[in-house]
PyMOL Python script that loads the backbone (N, CA, C, O; Angstrom):
from pymol import cmd

cmd.read_pdbstr("""\
ATOM      1  N   MET A   1      27.902  -9.658  11.289  1.00  0.00           N
ATOM      2  CA  MET A   1      27.276  -9.762   9.821  1.00  0.00           C
ATOM      3  C   MET A   1      25.827  -8.894  10.029  1.00  0.00           C
ATOM      4  O   MET A   1      25.281  -8.978  11.129  1.00  0.00           O
ATOM      5  N   VAL A   2      25.295  -8.176   9.111  1.00  0.00           N
ATOM      6  CA  VAL A   2      23.893  -7.535   9.291  1.00  0.00           C
ATOM      7  C   VAL A   2      23.232  -8.222   8.334  1.00  0.00           C
ATOM      8  O   VAL A   2      23.762  -8.650   7.308  1.00  0.00           O
ATOM      9  N   THR A   3      21.891  -8.365   8.682  1.00  0.00           N
ATOM     10  CA  THR A   3      21.191  -9.303   7.867  1.00  0.00           C
ATOM     11  C   THR A   3      19.919  -7.890   7.819  1.00  0.00           C
ATOM     12  O   THR A   3      19.373  -7.334   8.772  1.00  0.00           O
ATOM     13  N   ILE A   4      19.753  -7.630   6.279  1.00  0.00           N
ATOM     14  CA  ILE A   4      18.802  -6.526   5.869  1.00  0.00           C
ATOM     15  C   ILE A   4      17.488  -6.983   5.567  1.00  0.00           C
ATOM     16  O   ILE A   4      17.283  -7.396   4.425  1.00  0.00           O
ATOM     17  N   MET A   5      16.493  -6.978   6.465  1.00  0.00           N
ATOM     18  CA  MET A   5      15.072  -7.504   6.261  1.00  0.00           C
ATOM     19  C   MET A   5      14.329  -6.767   5.098  1.00  0.00           C
ATOM     20  O   MET A   5      14.329  -5.536   5.076  1.00  0.00           O
ATOM     21  N   PRO A   6      13.677  -7.519   4.102  1.00  0.00           N
ATOM     22  CA  PRO A   6      13.216  -6.929   3.025  1.00  0.00           C
ATOM     23  C   PRO A   6      11.832  -5.740   3.885  1.00  0.00           C
ATOM     24  O   PRO A   6      11.561  -5.724   5.086  1.00  0.00           O
ATOM     25  N   HIS A   7      11.341  -5.074   3.030  1.00  0.00           N
ATOM     26  CA  HIS A   7      10.196  -4.202   3.325  1.00  0.00           C
ATOM     27  C   HIS A   7       8.777  -5.538   3.272  1.00  0.00           C
ATOM     28  O   HIS A   7       8.754  -6.373   2.368  1.00  0.00           O
ATOM     29  N   THR A   8       8.199  -5.517   3.876  1.00  0.00           N
ATOM     30  CA  THR A   8       6.714  -6.192   3.764  1.00  0.00           C
ATOM     31  C   THR A   8       5.706  -5.125   3.393  1.00  0.00           C
ATOM     32  O   THR A   8       5.821  -3.915   3.587  1.00  0.00           O
ATOM     33  N   VAL A   9       4.851  -5.674   2.914  1.00  0.00           N
ATOM     34  CA  VAL A   9       3.706  -5.096   2.722  1.00  0.00           C
ATOM     35  C   VAL A   9       2.465  -6.036   2.660  1.00  0.00           C
ATOM     36  O   VAL A   9       2.290  -6.789   1.701  1.00  0.00           O
ATOM     37  N   ASP A  10       1.427  -5.951   3.947  1.00  0.00           N
ATOM     38  CA  ASP A  10       0.558  -6.906   4.269  1.00  0.00           C
ATOM     39  C   ASP A  10      -0.639  -6.428   3.564  1.00  0.00           C
ATOM     40  O   ASP A  10      -0.991  -5.260   3.729  1.00  0.00           O
ATOM     41  N   PHE A  11      -1.334  -7.257   2.755  1.00  0.00           N
ATOM     42  CA  PHE A  11      -2.296  -6.859   2.244  1.00  0.00           C
ATOM     43  C   PHE A  11      -3.874  -7.130   3.010  1.00  0.00           C
ATOM     44  O   PHE A  11      -4.991  -6.906   2.544  1.00  0.00           O
ATOM     45  N   LYS A  12      -3.494  -7.679   4.316  1.00  0.00           N
ATOM     46  CA  LYS A  12      -4.807  -7.798   5.385  1.00  0.00           C
ATOM     47  C   LYS A  12      -4.966  -6.751   6.268  1.00  0.00           C
ATOM     48  O   LYS A  12      -5.917  -6.553   7.023  1.00  0.00           O
ATOM     49  N   LYS A  13      -3.456  -5.758   6.044  1.00  0.00           N
ATOM     50  CA  LYS A  13      -3.678  -4.497   7.030  1.00  0.00           C
ATOM     51  C   LYS A  13      -4.440  -3.396   6.562  1.00  0.00           C
ATOM     52  O   LYS A  13      -4.675  -3.289   5.358  1.00  0.00           O
ATOM     53  N   SER A  14      -4.887  -2.495   7.461  1.00  0.00           N
ATOM     54  CA  SER A  14      -5.320  -1.015   6.664  1.00  0.00           C
ATOM     55  C   SER A  14      -4.475  -0.395   6.060  1.00  0.00           C
ATOM     56  O   SER A  14      -3.314  -0.488   6.462  1.00  0.00           O
ATOM     57  N   ILE A  15      -4.799   0.489   4.829  1.00  0.00           N
ATOM     58  CA  ILE A  15      -3.977   1.068   4.209  1.00  0.00           C
ATOM     59  C   ILE A  15      -3.147   2.166   5.168  1.00  0.00           C
ATOM     60  O   ILE A  15      -1.963   2.447   4.984  1.00  0.00           O
ATOM     61  N   TYR A  16      -3.906   2.679   6.123  1.00  0.00           N
ATOM     62  CA  TYR A  16      -3.350   3.767   7.397  1.00  0.00           C
ATOM     63  C   TYR A  16      -2.095   2.853   8.058  1.00  0.00           C
ATOM     64  O   TYR A  16      -0.970   3.329   8.209  1.00  0.00           O
ATOM     65  N   GLU A  17      -2.429   1.554   8.410  1.00  0.00           N
ATOM     66  CA  GLU A  17      -1.610   0.742   9.017  1.00  0.00           C
ATOM     67  C   GLU A  17      -0.204   0.676   8.179  1.00  0.00           C
ATOM     68  O   GLU A  17       0.925   0.752   8.664  1.00  0.00           O
ATOM     69  N   LEU A  18      -0.485   0.546   7.069  1.00  0.00           N
ATOM     70  CA  LEU A  18       0.695   0.104   6.195  1.00  0.00           C
ATOM     71  C   LEU A  18       1.670   1.188   6.073  1.00  0.00           C
ATOM     72  O   LEU A  18       2.885   0.991   6.059  1.00  0.00           O
ATOM     73  N   VAL A  19       0.975   2.631   5.963  1.00  0.00           N
ATOM     74  CA  VAL A  19       1.683   3.830   5.674  1.00  0.00           C
ATOM     75  C   VAL A  19       2.374   4.371   6.913  1.00  0.00           C
ATOM     76  O   VAL A  19       3.416   5.019   6.806  1.00  0.00           O
ATOM     77  N   LYS A  20       1.731   4.080   8.257  1.00  0.00           N
ATOM     78  CA  LYS A  20       2.290   4.408   9.485  1.00  0.00           C
ATOM     79  C   LYS A  20       3.575   3.431   9.511  1.00  0.00           C
ATOM     80  O   LYS A  20       4.637   3.903   9.918  1.00  0.00           O
ATOM     81  N   GLU A  21       3.525   2.291   9.156  1.00  0.00           N
ATOM     82  CA  GLU A  21       4.652   1.530   9.311  1.00  0.00           C
ATOM     83  C   GLU A  21       5.923   1.986   8.355  1.00  0.00           C
ATOM     84  O   GLU A  21       7.084   2.056   8.758  1.00  0.00           O
ATOM     85  N   ASN A  22       5.505   2.265   7.087  1.00  0.00           N
ATOM     86  CA  ASN A  22       6.398   2.728   6.114  1.00  0.00           C
ATOM     87  C   ASN A  22       5.691   3.848   5.242  1.00  0.00           C
ATOM     88  O   ASN A  22       5.007   3.425   4.310  1.00  0.00           O
ATOM     89  N   PRO A  23       5.769   5.318   5.433  1.00  0.00           N
ATOM     90  CA  PRO A  23       5.402   6.225   4.795  1.00  0.00           C
ATOM     91  C   PRO A  23       5.877   6.337   3.027  1.00  0.00           C
ATOM     92  O   PRO A  23       5.417   7.161   2.236  1.00  0.00           O
ATOM     93  N   ASP A  24       6.825   5.352   2.740  1.00  0.00           N
ATOM     94  CA  ASP A  24       6.872   4.786   1.248  1.00  0.00           C
ATOM     95  C   ASP A  24       5.682   4.481   0.584  1.00  0.00           C
ATOM     96  O   ASP A  24       5.352   4.795  -0.559  1.00  0.00           O
ATOM     97  N   VAL A  25       5.050   3.814   1.450  1.00  0.00           N
ATOM     98  CA  VAL A  25       3.974   2.839   0.718  1.00  0.00           C
ATOM     99  C   VAL A  25       2.865   4.255   0.083  1.00  0.00           C
ATOM    100  O   VAL A  25       2.220   4.039  -0.943  1.00  0.00           O
ATOM    101  N   SER A  26       2.784   5.192   0.564  1.00  0.00           N
ATOM    102  CA  SER A  26       1.670   6.070   0.324  1.00  0.00           C
ATOM    103  C   SER A  26       1.936   6.581  -1.011  1.00  0.00           C
ATOM    104  O   SER A  26       1.004   6.834  -1.776  1.00  0.00           O
ATOM    105  N   THR A  27       3.288   6.767  -1.372  1.00  0.00           N
ATOM    106  CA  THR A  27       4.216   7.437  -2.637  1.00  0.00           C
ATOM    107  C   THR A  27       3.847   6.126  -3.454  1.00  0.00           C
ATOM    108  O   THR A  27       2.903   6.462  -4.169  1.00  0.00           O
ATOM    109  N   ILE A  28       4.080   5.090  -3.634  1.00  0.00           N
ATOM    110  CA  ILE A  28       3.696   3.902  -4.461  1.00  0.00           C
ATOM    111  C   ILE A  28       2.417   3.694  -4.978  1.00  0.00           C
ATOM    112  O   ILE A  28       2.053   3.531  -6.143  1.00  0.00           O
ATOM    113  N   MET A  29       1.750   3.726  -3.859  1.00  0.00           N
ATOM    114  CA  MET A  29       0.148   3.652  -4.087  1.00  0.00           C
ATOM    115  C   MET A  29      -0.294   4.852  -4.775  1.00  0.00           C
ATOM    116  O   MET A  29      -1.122   4.638  -5.660  1.00  0.00           O
ATOM    117  N   HIS A  30       0.148   6.413  -4.539  1.00  0.00           N
ATOM    118  CA  HIS A  30      -0.584   7.323  -5.289  1.00  0.00           C
ATOM    119  C   HIS A  30       0.063   7.277  -6.868  1.00  0.00           C
ATOM    120  O   HIS A  30      -0.534   7.930  -7.724  1.00  0.00           O
ATOM    121  N   ASP A  31       1.237   6.535  -7.244  1.00  0.00           N
ATOM    122  CA  ASP A  31       1.799   6.429  -8.190  1.00  0.00           C
ATOM    123  C   ASP A  31       1.034   5.411  -9.392  1.00  0.00           C
ATOM    124  O   ASP A  31       1.089   5.339 -10.620  1.00  0.00           O
ATOM    125  N   LEU A  32       0.423   4.806  -8.485  1.00  0.00           N
ATOM    126  CA  LEU A  32      -0.326   3.554  -9.005  1.00  0.00           C
ATOM    127  C   LEU A  32      -1.935   3.944  -9.418  1.00  0.00           C
ATOM    128  O   LEU A  32      -2.646   3.367 -10.241  1.00  0.00           O
ATOM    129  N   GLY A  33      -2.164   4.760  -8.826  1.00  0.00           N
ATOM    130  CA  GLY A  33      -3.660   5.647  -9.356  1.00  0.00           C
ATOM    131  C   GLY A  33      -4.520   5.884  -8.052  1.00  0.00           C
ATOM    132  O   GLY A  33      -5.606   6.455  -8.158  1.00  0.00           O
ATOM    133  N   PHE A  34      -4.118   5.515  -6.990  1.00  0.00           N
ATOM    134  CA  PHE A  34      -4.479   5.795  -5.485  1.00  0.00           C
ATOM    135  C   PHE A  34      -4.236   7.490  -5.202  1.00  0.00           C
ATOM    136  O   PHE A  34      -3.554   7.947  -4.285  1.00  0.00           O
ATOM    137  N   THR A  35      -5.017   8.329  -6.295  1.00  0.00           N
ATOM    138  CA  THR A  35      -4.633   9.719  -5.714  1.00  0.00           C
ATOM    139  C   THR A  35      -5.251  10.224  -4.598  1.00  0.00           C
ATOM    140  O   THR A  35      -4.939  11.313  -4.115  1.00  0.00           O
ATOM    141  N   ASP A  36      -6.106   9.508  -4.155  1.00  0.00           N
ATOM    142  CA  ASP A  36      -6.869  10.421  -2.877  1.00  0.00           C
ATOM    143  C   ASP A  36      -6.167  10.079  -1.543  1.00  0.00           C
ATOM    144  O   ASP A  36      -6.469  10.591  -0.465  1.00  0.00           O
ATOM    145  N   ILE A  37      -4.865   8.842  -1.795  1.00  0.00           N
ATOM    146  CA  ILE A  37      -4.259   8.607  -0.440  1.00  0.00           C
ATOM    147  C   ILE A  37      -3.255   9.989   0.047  1.00  0.00           C
ATOM    148  O   ILE A  37      -2.689   9.947   1.140  1.00  0.00           O
ATOM    149  N   VAL A  38      -3.113  11.096  -0.795  1.00  0.00           N
ATOM    150  CA  VAL A  38      -2.644  12.155  -0.503  1.00  0.00           C
ATOM    151  C   VAL A  38      -3.641  13.360   0.129  1.00  0.00           C
ATOM    152  O   VAL A  38      -3.223  14.262   0.855  1.00  0.00           O
ATOM    153  N   LYS A  39      -4.712  13.232  -0.193  1.00  0.00           N
ATOM    154  CA  LYS A  39      -5.429  14.434   0.393  1.00  0.00           C
ATOM    155  C   LYS A  39      -5.888  14.276   1.745  1.00  0.00           C
ATOM    156  O   LYS A  39      -6.433  13.325   2.305  1.00  0.00           O
ATOM    157  N   PRO A  40      -5.564  15.360   2.128  1.00  0.00           N
ATOM    158  CA  PRO A  40      -5.785  15.652   3.742  1.00  0.00           C
ATOM    159  C   PRO A  40      -7.029  14.786   4.371  1.00  0.00           C
ATOM    160  O   PRO A  40      -8.175  14.871   3.929  1.00  0.00           O
ATOM    161  N   GLY A  41      -6.711  14.087   5.277  1.00  0.00           N
ATOM    162  CA  GLY A  41      -7.835  13.604   6.102  1.00  0.00           C
ATOM    163  C   GLY A  41      -8.368  12.016   5.613  1.00  0.00           C
ATOM    164  O   GLY A  41      -8.916  11.175   6.326  1.00  0.00           O
ATOM    165  N   MET A  42      -7.960  11.901   3.956  1.00  0.00           N
ATOM    166  CA  MET A  42      -8.411  10.577   3.739  1.00  0.00           C
ATOM    167  C   MET A  42      -7.511   9.286   4.156  1.00  0.00           C
ATOM    168  O   MET A  42      -8.099   8.205   4.185  1.00  0.00           O
ATOM    169  N   LEU A  43      -6.496   9.312   4.395  1.00  0.00           N
ATOM    170  CA  LEU A  43      -5.711   8.200   4.954  1.00  0.00           C
ATOM    171  C   LEU A  43      -6.190   7.935   6.437  1.00  0.00           C
ATOM    172  O   LEU A  43      -6.138   6.755   6.783  1.00  0.00           O
ATOM    173  N   ASN A  44      -6.698   8.946   7.469  1.00  0.00           N
ATOM    174  CA  ASN A  44      -7.066   9.113   8.690  1.00  0.00           C
ATOM    175  C   ASN A  44      -8.704   8.375   8.644  1.00  0.00           C
ATOM    176  O   ASN A  44      -9.015   7.569   9.522  1.00  0.00           O
ATOM    177  N   THR A  45      -9.544   8.699   7.686  1.00  0.00           N
ATOM    178  CA  THR A  45     -10.910   8.278   7.562  1.00  0.00           C
ATOM    179  C   THR A  45     -11.109   6.763   6.664  1.00  0.00           C
ATOM    180  O   THR A  45     -11.328   5.698   7.242  1.00  0.00           O
ATOM    181  N   ALA A  46     -11.025   6.855   5.608  1.00  0.00           N
ATOM    182  CA  ALA A  46     -11.017   5.515   4.619  1.00  0.00           C
ATOM    183  C   ALA A  46      -9.938   4.699   4.733  1.00  0.00           C
ATOM    184  O   ALA A  46     -10.101   3.487   4.591  1.00  0.00           O
ATOM    185  N   GLY A  47      -8.685   5.224   5.003  1.00  0.00           N
ATOM    186  CA  GLY A  47      -7.524   4.501   4.874  1.00  0.00           C
ATOM    187  C   GLY A  47      -7.489   3.459   6.632  1.00  0.00           C
ATOM    188  O   GLY A  47      -6.778   2.525   7.002  1.00  0.00           O
ATOM    189  N   ARG A  48      -8.410   4.081   7.184  1.00  0.00           N
ATOM    190  CA  ARG A  48      -8.176   3.464   8.552  1.00  0.00           C
ATOM    191  C   ARG A  48      -9.084   1.946   8.241  1.00  0.00           C
ATOM    192  O   ARG A  48      -8.719   0.950   8.865  1.00  0.00           O
ATOM    193  N   ILE A  49     -10.085   1.844   7.410  1.00  0.00           N
ATOM    194  CA  ILE A  49     -10.789   0.673   7.215  1.00  0.00           C
ATOM    195  C   ILE A  49     -10.532  -0.003   6.068  1.00  0.00           C
ATOM    196  O   ILE A  49     -11.185  -1.037   5.925  1.00  0.00           O
ATOM    197  N   MET A  50      -9.582   0.357   5.002  1.00  0.00           N
ATOM    198  CA  MET A  50      -9.632   0.163   3.453  1.00  0.00           C
ATOM    199  C   MET A  50      -8.508  -0.590   3.719  1.00  0.00           C
ATOM    200  O   MET A  50      -7.745  -0.190   4.599  1.00  0.00           O
ATOM    201  N   THR A  51      -8.240  -1.723   3.051  1.00  0.00           N
ATOM    202  CA  THR A  51      -7.117  -2.387   2.642  1.00  0.00           C
ATOM    203  C   THR A  51      -6.695  -2.517   1.095  1.00  0.00           C
ATOM    204  O   THR A  51      -7.478  -2.398   0.152  1.00  0.00           O
ATOM    205  N   ILE A  52      -5.623  -2.723   1.023  1.00  0.00           N
ATOM    206  CA  ILE A  52      -5.220  -2.497  -0.529  1.00  0.00           C
ATOM    207  C   ILE A  52      -6.068  -3.286  -1.572  1.00  0.00           C
ATOM    208  O   ILE A  52      -6.253  -2.853  -2.709  1.00  0.00           O
ATOM    209  N   PRO A  53      -6.519  -4.346  -1.169  1.00  0.00           N
ATOM    210  CA  PRO A  53      -7.224  -5.019  -2.275  1.00  0.00           C
ATOM    211  C   PRO A  53      -8.744  -4.613  -2.390  1.00  0.00           C
ATOM    212  O   PRO A  53      -9.367  -4.975  -3.388  1.00  0.00           O
ATOM    213  N   THR A  54      -9.337  -3.903  -1.443  1.00  0.00           N
ATOM    214  CA  THR A  54     -10.489  -3.144  -1.295  1.00  0.00           C
ATOM    215  C   THR A  54     -10.570  -2.030  -2.081  1.00  0.00           C
ATOM    216  O   THR A  54     -11.555  -1.761  -2.770  1.00  0.00           O
ATOM    217  N   GLY A  55      -9.453  -1.287  -1.999  1.00  0.00           N
ATOM    218  CA  GLY A  55      -9.008  -0.067  -2.508  1.00  0.00           C
ATOM    219  C   GLY A  55      -8.886  -0.265  -4.250  1.00  0.00           C
ATOM    220  O   GLY A  55      -9.310   0.433  -5.171  1.00  0.00           O
ATOM    221  N   ALA A  56      -8.211  -1.375  -4.231  1.00  0.00           N
ATOM    222  CA  ALA A  56      -7.895  -1.582  -5.970  1.00  0.00           C
ATOM    223  C   ALA A  56      -9.240  -2.297  -6.590  1.00  0.00           C
ATOM    224  O   ALA A  56      -9.033  -2.619  -7.760  1.00  0.00           O
ATOM    225  N   THR A  57     -10.262  -2.560  -6.236  1.00  0.00           N
ATOM    226  CA  THR A  57     -11.497  -3.130  -6.451  1.00  0.00           C
ATOM    227  C   THR A  57     -12.267  -1.905  -6.712  1.00  0.00           C
ATOM    228  O   THR A  57     -12.774  -1.769  -7.825  1.00  0.00           O
ATOM    229  N   ILE A  58     -12.411  -1.008  -5.821  1.00  0.00           N
ATOM    230  CA  ILE A  58     -12.862   0.352  -5.817  1.00  0.00           C
ATOM    231  C   ILE A  58     -12.241   1.273  -6.899  1.00  0.00           C
ATOM    232  O   ILE A  58     -12.936   2.025  -7.581  1.00  0.00           O
ATOM    233  N   LYS A  59     -11.096   1.188  -7.002  1.00  0.00           N
ATOM    234  CA  LYS A  59     -10.571   2.360  -8.185  1.00  0.00           C
ATOM    235  C   LYS A  59     -10.301   1.434  -9.430  1.00  0.00           C
ATOM    236  O   LYS A  59      -9.767   1.871 -10.449  1.00  0.00           O
ATOM    237  N   LYS A  60     -10.699   0.146  -9.286  1.00  0.00           N
ATOM    238  CA  LYS A  60     -10.500  -0.878 -10.794  1.00  0.00           C
ATOM    239  C   LYS A  60      -9.148  -0.722 -11.378  1.00  0.00           C
ATOM    240  O   LYS A  60      -8.913  -0.495 -12.564  1.00  0.00           O
ATOM    241  N   ILE A  61      -8.116  -0.896 -10.241  1.00  0.00           N
ATOM    242  CA  ILE A  61      -7.010  -1.108 -10.405  1.00  0.00           C
ATOM    243  C   ILE A  61      -6.524  -2.639 -10.174  1.00  0.00           C
ATOM    244  O   ILE A  61      -6.762  -3.337  -9.188  1.00  0.00           O
ATOM    245  N   ASN A  62      -5.807  -2.974 -11.297  1.00  0.00           N
ATOM    246  CA  ASN A  62      -5.200  -4.608 -11.046  1.00  0.00           C
ATOM    247  C   ASN A  62      -4.335  -5.227 -10.356  1.00  0.00           C
ATOM    248  O   ASN A  62      -3.146  -5.310 -10.663  1.00  0.00           O
ATOM    249  N   LEU A  63      -4.959  -5.814  -9.163  1.00  0.00           N
ATOM    250  CA  LEU A  63      -4.282  -6.058  -7.979  1.00  0.00           C
ATOM    251  C   LEU A  63      -2.746  -6.540  -8.212  1.00  0.00           C
ATOM    252  O   LEU A  63      -1.808  -6.351  -7.438  1.00  0.00           O
ATOM    253  N   GLY A  64      -2.713  -7.300  -9.638  1.00  0.00           N
ATOM    254  CA  GLY A  64      -1.614  -8.237  -9.834  1.00  0.00           C
ATOM    255  C   GLY A  64      -0.486  -7.053 -10.452  1.00  0.00           C
ATOM    256  O   GLY A  64       0.729  -7.246 -10.421  1.00  0.00           O
ATOM    257  N   LYS A  65      -1.105  -5.837 -10.999  1.00  0.00           N
ATOM    258  CA  LYS A  65      -0.213  -4.890 -10.977  1.00  0.00           C
ATOM    259  C   LYS A  65       0.388  -4.007 -10.225  1.00  0.00           C
ATOM    260  O   LYS A  65       1.364  -3.329 -10.548  1.00  0.00           O
ATOM    261  N   ILE A  66      -0.377  -3.998  -8.863  1.00  0.00           N
ATOM    262  CA  ILE A  66      -0.057  -3.576  -7.492  1.00  0.00           C
ATOM    263  C   ILE A  66       0.934  -4.338  -7.035  1.00  0.00           C
ATOM    264  O   ILE A  66       1.901  -3.693  -6.629  1.00  0.00           O
ATOM    265  N   LYS A  67       1.013  -5.481  -6.966  1.00  0.00           N
ATOM    266  CA  LYS A  67       2.005  -6.656  -6.183  1.00  0.00           C
ATOM    267  C   LYS A  67       3.034  -6.468  -7.303  1.00  0.00           C
ATOM    268  O   LYS A  67       3.981  -5.989  -6.680  1.00  0.00           O
ATOM    269  N   GLN A  68       3.280  -6.527  -8.134  1.00  0.00           N
ATOM    270  CA  GLN A  68       4.432  -6.235  -9.378  1.00  0.00           C
ATOM    271  C   GLN A  68       5.093  -5.058  -9.083  1.00  0.00           C
ATOM    272  O   GLN A  68       6.323  -5.017  -9.055  1.00  0.00           O
ATOM    273  N   THR A  69       4.295  -3.958  -8.830  1.00  0.00           N
ATOM    274  CA  THR A  69       4.814  -2.752  -8.527  1.00  0.00           C
ATOM    275  C   THR A  69       5.693  -2.703  -7.112  1.00  0.00           C
ATOM    276  O   THR A  69       6.846  -2.311  -6.932  1.00  0.00           O
ATOM    277  N   PHE A  70       4.767  -3.219  -6.219  1.00  0.00           N
ATOM    278  CA  PHE A  70       5.725  -3.452  -4.794  1.00  0.00           C
ATOM    279  C   PHE A  70       6.934  -4.317  -4.749  1.00  0.00           C
ATOM    280  O   PHE A  70       7.974  -3.961  -4.194  1.00  0.00           O
ATOM    281  N   GLN A  71       6.770  -5.502  -5.366  1.00  0.00           N
ATOM    282  CA  GLN A  71       8.043  -6.307  -5.371  1.00  0.00           C
ATOM    283  C   GLN A  71       9.046  -5.892  -6.278  1.00  0.00           C
ATOM    284  O   GLN A  71      10.146  -6.437  -6.187  1.00  0.00           O
ATOM    285  N   GLU A  72       8.836  -4.908  -7.251  1.00  0.00           N
ATOM    286  CA  GLU A  72       9.953  -4.429  -8.234  1.00  0.00           C
ATOM    287  C   GLU A  72      10.442  -3.196  -7.120  1.00  0.00           C
ATOM    288  O   GLU A  72      11.637  -2.903  -7.169  1.00  0.00           O
ATOM    289  N   LYS A  73       9.742  -2.600  -6.310  1.00  0.00           N
ATOM    290  CA  LYS A  73      10.240  -1.723  -5.315  1.00  0.00           C
ATOM    291  C   LYS A  73      10.993  -2.402  -3.794  1.00  0.00           C
ATOM    292  O   LYS A  73      11.277  -1.897  -2.707  1.00  0.00           O
ATOM    293  N   GLY A  74      11.091  -3.427  -4.224  1.00  0.00           N
ATOM    294  CA  GLY A  74      11.911  -4.523  -3.261  1.00  0.00           C
ATOM    295  C   GLY A  74      11.130  -4.974  -1.771  1.00  0.00           C
ATOM    296  O   GLY A  74      11.784  -5.342  -0.795  1.00  0.00           O
ATOM    297  N   TYR A  75       9.643  -4.879  -1.776  1.00  0.00           N
ATOM    298  CA  TYR A  75       8.580  -5.198  -1.006  1.00  0.00           C
ATOM    299  C   TYR A  75       8.691  -6.873  -1.109  1.00  0.00           C
ATOM    300  O   TYR A  75       9.174  -7.469  -2.072  1.00  0.00           O
ATOM    301  N   GLN A  76       8.151  -7.482   0.066  1.00  0.00           N
ATOM    302  CA  GLN A  76       7.603  -8.711   0.053  1.00  0.00           C
ATOM    303  C   GLN A  76       6.204  -8.873   0.207  1.00  0.00           C
ATOM    304  O   GLN A  76       5.786  -8.251   1.184  1.00  0.00           O
ATOM    305  N   ILE A  77       5.239  -9.566  -0.491  1.00  0.00           N
ATOM    306  CA  ILE A  77       3.781  -9.299  -0.647  1.00  0.00           C
ATOM    307  C   ILE A  77       3.499 -10.342   0.578  1.00  0.00           C
ATOM    308  O   ILE A  77       4.149 -11.387   0.608  1.00  0.00           O
ATOM    309  N   ILE A  78       2.594 -10.079   1.525  1.00  0.00           N
ATOM    310  CA  ILE A  78       1.882 -10.985   2.548  1.00  0.00           C
ATOM    311  C   ILE A  78       0.311 -10.701   2.165  1.00  0.00           C
ATOM    312  O   ILE A  78      -0.255  -9.614   2.279  1.00  0.00           O
ATOM    313  N   ASP A  79      -0.250 -11.896   1.695  1.00  0.00           N
ATOM    314  CA  ASP A  79      -1.554 -12.052   1.158  1.00  0.00           C
ATOM    315  C   ASP A  79      -2.286 -12.496   2.371  1.00  0.00           C
ATOM    316  O   ASP A  79      -3.491 -12.742   2.310  1.00  0.00           O
TER     317      ASP A  79
END
""", "prot")
cmd.dss("prot")
cmd.show_as("cartoon", "prot")
cmd.util.cbc("prot")
cmd.orient("prot")
């Protein structure tokens, strides 16, 4: 029997770490309004120190909406 583990997104990790673990995270975040994530170099600079909650505050994107979207896409949230 094969057990399928759900994807997780740890809100304490940097955006860079999350995207390296699962590249789909960048697409989801872009669709949520984090449009800079796809700009060349942004992931390797600001993304290395920024977490999703910090980015949500800066971009004025509701953290609850972000969590809900990740959950709808099959992710387990780690706060």
